[in-house]
N, C-alpha and C positions, 0 to 999 in steps of 0.2 A: 231405774236404781234412783231413790228421792236425791237430789242435789243439796237439799236443804241442812241433813245432819251433818255436824262436824268431823271432819275426818284429819289425820295429821299426815307428816310427809313420810313418803316411802322409802326407804333406801337399802344398801346391801345389808344393812345389820340385822333387820327385817326378814331378809331371804335368806339368812345365812342360818336365822335362829329356826325358821321352819323347816329347813335341812337336816338342819342339826336333830331336832325334835324328832321328825319321824325317824331317822337312822337310831337315834337311843332307844326312842321306842320299841323297835325291832331287835335289838340287843338285849335290853333287857327285860325282855318276856320270854325271853327263851326258855327260861324254867318253868313257867305258865304253860307252855305249849306241850314242853315234855311231860308234865302231868296231865294234862288233858289227854293228850295221845295215850297213857296209861290206863285212860277208863274213867276220870272222874269230870264232872263237869265243872266246865267254867262260868256256868251260868251263875249270875248273883241280881240280888236286885238290889236297885238303886233308892235312894232316898226316898221314892216318891212309890217303892213298891214294883217298879217297872224291870220286870228280869233284864238284865244285860249279860249277853255271850261275850267273855271277853276270850275264850280261844277262839272263835270266830271272828271279833276283833282284830286278833292276834296276824292269825292268817290274813285276813285281807291286808292288813298294814305290811307284812313279811312281802306279798305277792306286788305288792304296789310300787314298793319302796326300791326292791331288790332286783326286779324283773321289769319296768316301768316300759311300757309301749306309747305312752298317750300324747308324748311330742312326736313319734315317727307318727303315729297316726294323724297328728296335726298337720303333719309337712304334706303327707298324702293329700288331704284335704285342702289346703291350702296351695302349696307349692304346685304339685303336680292338678289339683282338679279344681283349682278356684281362678273367680271369686264362680259361685254356686247361683246366680240369680235364678229364681222360680221357673221352671221349663226351658231352662238353656239347656246346650247339651252339657257345658260343663257339670251341671248340675244331673244329667243323666248318668253321665260318665263317672262323675262322683259316688253315686247312690249305688252304680253297680259296681264299684272298686268297696264299697263299705260293705254289700252282701255279700261278697266275695269274702272278704274278710272276718265277718262274722260265722258265717260258715266254716273259715279255717279256723275260728277258735273251738265249733264243734257247739255251737248254739243251733237251736231247733228250731222249726216254722219262722224261717229270715225271708222275708218275701218285701218287694216293690209294692205296695199296694195301692191301687190308684183313688182319684180323686178327680172331683170335675164337674164340670170343664173350668178351667182355668183362663184360658188366652194361649196367646202364642209365645213363643220360644223367642229369645233375642242375645244375639252378639256383636259386642264393638271388636273389630278388626284391626280400627286404623283412627289416630287420632291427631292431627298436626294442626296447633293453630299460632297464627302469627301475625304480629304488628309488623305492616310493612313500612308506612309512613307514620310519620317525619322520618323511622329510622326503625331499621329491620330491631326484632325484639319477639322473642320465643316466650308464650301464654303459656303458662300450667292450665289445662285444662280439660274437661272430660264431659263425656255426651249425657244427656240425660235417659235413661233403661226405656224402649219401644218408643223411640223417636226413629227419624228416617235418616240416614246419612247422607251428604250434599252430593252423591254421585260425581266424585272429582272434585278437585280444587275448585272452590269461588272466592273470588275478590270482591271487595267491595268496601266504600267508606263507613265508615261506622257513624250512627247515630241514636243520642241516646232520646227513646220515648217510653217515658214513663207509662204504662195507660191502663188505670184500673178503674173505670168508669167508661158509660156509654157518649159521654158528651166530647170525652177526649177523643174518641174516632174521627169524626168530622174535622179536628182541628191539624191530624197527621193526614188526610185524605191526599193522595197524588203529591206525598214527598217521600216517599220510602222503596220506588222501584230501584231496583238494583242494590239496595243499603242493607247492611248487616245490624242489625238493631240492637242495641244495649238496652236489656227491660228493667235494669233495676238500680234506683236512685243509689247517693251514694250513703256510705255510715261510715262511722269512727270504726278503726283497726286498732284495738288496746293493745298497748307493751306488756310484755309479763315481767310480773313482779319477783315471783314465785316459781319455783316447779309446779304443774297440773297435775301430778302422780300422786295421788293421795292414798292413806290406809285411814280405817275408822281409830279414832283413840276410845278412850272408855267412855268419855263425856259424849261421843257421839253415837255412841252405840247405848248407851244411857239413853239420851234425848230420842234417838230412835223407838226403842221402847215403850215411850209414853203414847197414850193415846191419843189420837187425832180426829176431833171434830171438823174439820174444815172441810168440806166435799170437794173444796178446787185445788187440793196436794194429792188427790187422785194420781197414781200413776208415775212416771217417770219424769214425765215432762207437765206435768200438771193438765189442766184440761184442755182435750184438742191436741195431747202430741206436739210435734215442734213447730210443726207448720209449714208453710211457702210463701217465699214473699208475695205481695200482694194477693192475698185471698180474696176472691172474689168468686161469683155463684159460678156452678158450672156451663148453665145457660150462655151467660157472659163470657165467659173460657171461650165457647165453642164459636162465639161468635166473633170475638178478639182474632183468633186463629184465625179464621175465615176471611177477616178485612186483611188480616197481614198476608196471607195468599193472593188473594184478590190485585194487594197492591205491589204484588211481586218482590217483596220481602226474601233475600237470599240464605239468613239464617238468623236465629235468635241467643244472644248471649246475655248468662246473667253471673251476677255475683254470687260468691257463695256465701251462705248465711254464715256470720260470724260468731256462732254458738259453739264451733269446736276449736277457737283459738287463732285462727287464721296460722300464721307464720307454716306458709307448706300445708296446710290443713284442706282440703277442698270438701264438702260436704254436697253428695250428689246422690239423687236416689231416683223417681222418676215423675214426669209430670201428673197432676191430678187429671180427673175425667177431664173430656175435651180439650186435651193436651199432649194425648198418645194414643198408640196404635196397638195398645195390647189385644185386642178384639179384632180379627177379621174386618169386622164391620165399620169399624172406627172411620170418621171422618179422615181425610187427609190432615197433617200437620207438616211444619216446618224443622227443618235440624235447628235443635237446641242443645249448647252445654254451658257448663258452667267454668266458671274462671276462678282462680284463686284471689283471694280479696285484696290483697295488696297490686297484683296484674292488673286486675280491672279497675283498682283506684286509679292507674297511673293514667288509664284509657281517659276516663272520668275529667281528668285534670287538665292534661291536653285539649279535651274539647271545650271547658271552660273559658280556656286561654284561646278559644278561636284557631287553634292549630288546627287542619283537617288530620285525620286518622283515617289511614286504612288499614283492612285487616284481609289474609288469607286463610281460610277454612277447610282442610281437607278430612272426613269423616267418613269412613266405610264402615257402616252398619249391617247385620244381618238377620233378617227375622224367618224363623223357623218354625212352619205350620205343621211337621210332621204328625203331633199329636196333641190336640188341645187339651188334654187333660194332663193332671201331674201326680203325683206320687210322695207317700210315705214310706221310710224304710225300720221294717217290725222285726223283730229277733225274739226267741223265747229261751229262758231257763226254767225248764219244766220243774212243776212241785210237786210235792207225796201226795199226802192225806187230803190235802187241799187243793188238789190241785186244779181245779175247777175255779179257783176265786185267784184276783187278779193283782199283783202291786205294779203299779206303772214308772217308769223314771224315761225323762224324756227331755228334748230340748229341738230347738229350730236349726234345721239344715242349711236352707238357703240363706243368702248372703245379697247385698248391693256388690255393686259390679266394679267400682273406682279401685278398689285395693284386691287385697284374695281372702275376704270373710275369715279372719283370723278371731279378732275378741266377739265378733256379731258376724254369725257365732259357731265357728270352726271349732274353737276353743271346747261349748260346750258339747258338741257333738263328740267329740275326740272324748271328752271325760265318761259320756254317757256310754261308747262304745269300751271306752279301758273298765268302767264300771262292771260291763256284761264278762268279758275278757275274765276279772279277777274273779266273781263270784265262779265264774267254770272251772278254773284254775286250781280254785282252790280246793274243790271238793266238796263242799259247803251243800248239802241237800236240803234246801228250801220247802217249807210247807205247801204255800202258795206260790200259784206260777207268778215269776219274775218278768216282766215283758217290755222292751224299748221299744220308743217310739221316737223318730227324728222325723221332725216336720218340715214341709216346703208350704211356702204361699205367708208364711207366719210375716213378710215387711210389707204383705199387701193387706192385711187384718187377721190374720189367724186365722187362714184358710183351712190349711190342712191339718192343724190338729182340733178344728171346730167339725171340718169332714168328719173326721175317724170319729170324735164324740158323737155327731149325731147320728151316723152309720150303727154304732155301738151300743150306744148308753141311754139316749135320748137326746129330742130334737131341743131347741132351747124356745121355739118359737109355739110350741104346743103342750111340751113337758110330759108327753105322752113316754113313760118310763117300758125302755125294754129289758128282756131277761138280765143283761148283762150287766145293769146301773148296780144291781145287787150285790154284784159279784168283785166289784173294783173298792179293794180296801184302801189306797191310795196311790194320788201319783206327785212325783216331785219333778222339779224342772230348774233347770240353768240357763239363764239368759240376761246378766247382767253385765258382761264383760267376763275377763279370764283372773278377777280378784278370789282373794281365798274366800270360803264361808265363811260368816261370821256369826250365823245364825240362821232365825226362819222370820217369815214372814207367814204370821198365823191366818191372814183373811178374815179374820173375824171370828176364828173358830175355836173359842176359850177352852173348848172339853178337850181337847187336843194338847193344850199346853202342856202337862205334868207328863206326858210321854214323850214329848220332844225334847221337854229339858230332860231327861231321863238320855236321852240317846247320846245328846251335844255332850256330856259329863266326861266322856272318854276323851272328847277333843278340847275340852276346858284351857289345857295346858298351850292348845295353838290357836285359842284367842277365840274361838268360837263357843260364845256365851250369850247370846242377845236372844229374846223372842219378842215380836214386837205384833200386839192386836191387829195393829194397821193391815189394811190390803196392799198390793202393789199389783199396777198393772203392766199394759202392753207388752205381754208376752204369752206362753200357749196355758202356762196353768189356768188361765181367767176360761179358756173354754170346757175346761170340768168344772170350775167353780160355778159357772154359771148353769149348770144343770142339775147343780146340787152334792157334785162327789168332791172330797177331800182332795183338794190340788192345794200342790205350795212350789210358794217360788224362795229360794235363799238368800241371806242377807249378803251380800258380797263386799270385800273393800275395791272401794271403787276405781283405784288405778287411775290412768289416763282415758278410762271409757270415755264418758260420756264430755269429757274436755277435749279431747283430743282424736282418737281412733273410730268411735260411734258413727259408721256410714261413710267414714272418708277415706283417700286414699293412701290414710295411713293403717288402716286395718291391716295389719300384715304379721307373719308370722312371729318375727321380732319383738312385737308387743306382748307376748306371752310370757310368763314367769314360771318355767316347770315347776318349781315347788310349789305353787300354788296351786296347778293344776294336778300334780300328783295328788295333794292333800285333802281336794275334793272328788277327785273320784274314790278315795278310802272312804269316804262321809260317804256318797252317794250310795257306795256298795253297801257300808253298815248299815245306812235306814233302808235300805230294800231288802235286803237278809233281815232286819229285825221287823219291819213292818211284816215281811213274809211269815216269821216263826208265832207271832201273836196269836191267843187263842182267838180275839175277835176281830175284827177291822179298826181302822182310826174313827173315831167318833166323825157325825156328818152332822150340819149346820140343816137349819129347815130348809124343806125344797122351796127354792125358789119360785115364783109365778110366771109362768109361760111370756116370753119376751117377744111381741110381734114384730114381724120384718118390717123396718121403715119405707114409709113412700119414697117411690125415684127422685132423688135428691135431696133426702131428709138425711140427716145425720143420724146414725145410730146409736140405742140406747148403749150407756156405760156398762158392764164392760165391752168394749168396738170389736166383736167378735163377728159383726154382720159382713159376708163376702159382697163386694163391690164389684160392678160390669167392669170396672179397670181403674187405674190409678194406682195408689200408692197411699198406706198410712202413716210411713214414716216413724214405724215402730222399730 
């Protein structure tokens, strides 16, 4: 979600308005349903001439509002089976639960489709970090994914050693044995002067609708993603880690980045390649934890006063090497006269591990499952088959969706098209938190604008009004777009996603707004159904040229969908 567009504060009034609108829509549409059930068609052309099936929309809204299961689904994905780190036991249990749930709804061809290899599973089972001197003080901390535990509690003096270049290694040689090393320099921890929770206002949506010719503004975080402290080459990371191990360092401690507002938010992912053990062939690495900014700052201030600081860290992590492949969750609602053609909806299923993976991306997985449930429960008969994909490995570089696209449609490295490439009418994705849909990113596809504008018209009173020609990045529609398929991501109210919950310990069930998820499930079901009913598939852009696989250590060309041997992309 681009952070530059103007947004306005979110409050109870907006939430109540959404709920009231959804309920009132169901009530006032009752005569329409009676008319259409008597045999008259409710399909009517929008101003663009694109047919809109108001009967279908009523049925979808009625099922979504009056018999919603989206929050119950989210609770199972988060409270019961969260977090869902790719290839972890939790992820696999969540996938098995989703498969059973989808089969119970009567959907067809429900499958856990393997892809890979990905690498090892990983579970954090215990984390206790304490400052023991100059006085006891518990630290808010989380381990980085795919790092080892401490094999029991380790105790040592804290030392600040920021090493970002080879010349720094010699400076610390012989000085770190038995130490717990703080690897982050100090930074400011700013105060809040207004709520970080936001919704788009009219001006923000208007600004977002204007084309941007600045390539540096691609994606949700600009070029390169959110990044890691002390970005250095893979070779140097390996050299530095080997140095720490040889010197006898007990553990590494990092300050949480400040891009999620601190105030108890800890953003933690996985170390980049050279500092994790996601692959069974990776070299040994040390235990690594990320500490809340305020707590890390206290440690630094004590050290700056020449007061010795002692730490005790007890981390229990477990690697799972049972199956190095991962999986995607697939389900279908079969079509009729165009059943061999496909409309796809999807979201990534995996998460990071410090929260329960609610806003990133349990909400979207729950919305997609709910949309499929709604379409089945309404008894609507789409012409094309509607297929759902819940992708894993997204957080490591869109790996699951790219593997699926490569297997079924085309490999972007050679652009040799498979027969299914010509059968996909459209793909719709959700992955910018749990905020209500406000429009669609067109990914540069100007020809599709009148169609999507018509489909948004019934939801204008819910605030869904914006189309932007701009592309957006960092999520799974890019895997489809990269091989010339019409893939789209929705514009969503930011809420507190980029400000607080994205990849942090605050990414939990309580951060989801039920009315927003109900609205999004209605929109997804409506878009999928209308795409399935059109005589023609959605317009496509010209086919892109092949994108060669980058050499080892070289950054992939954008969009960043190339699998990596290990590490994390931070999406």
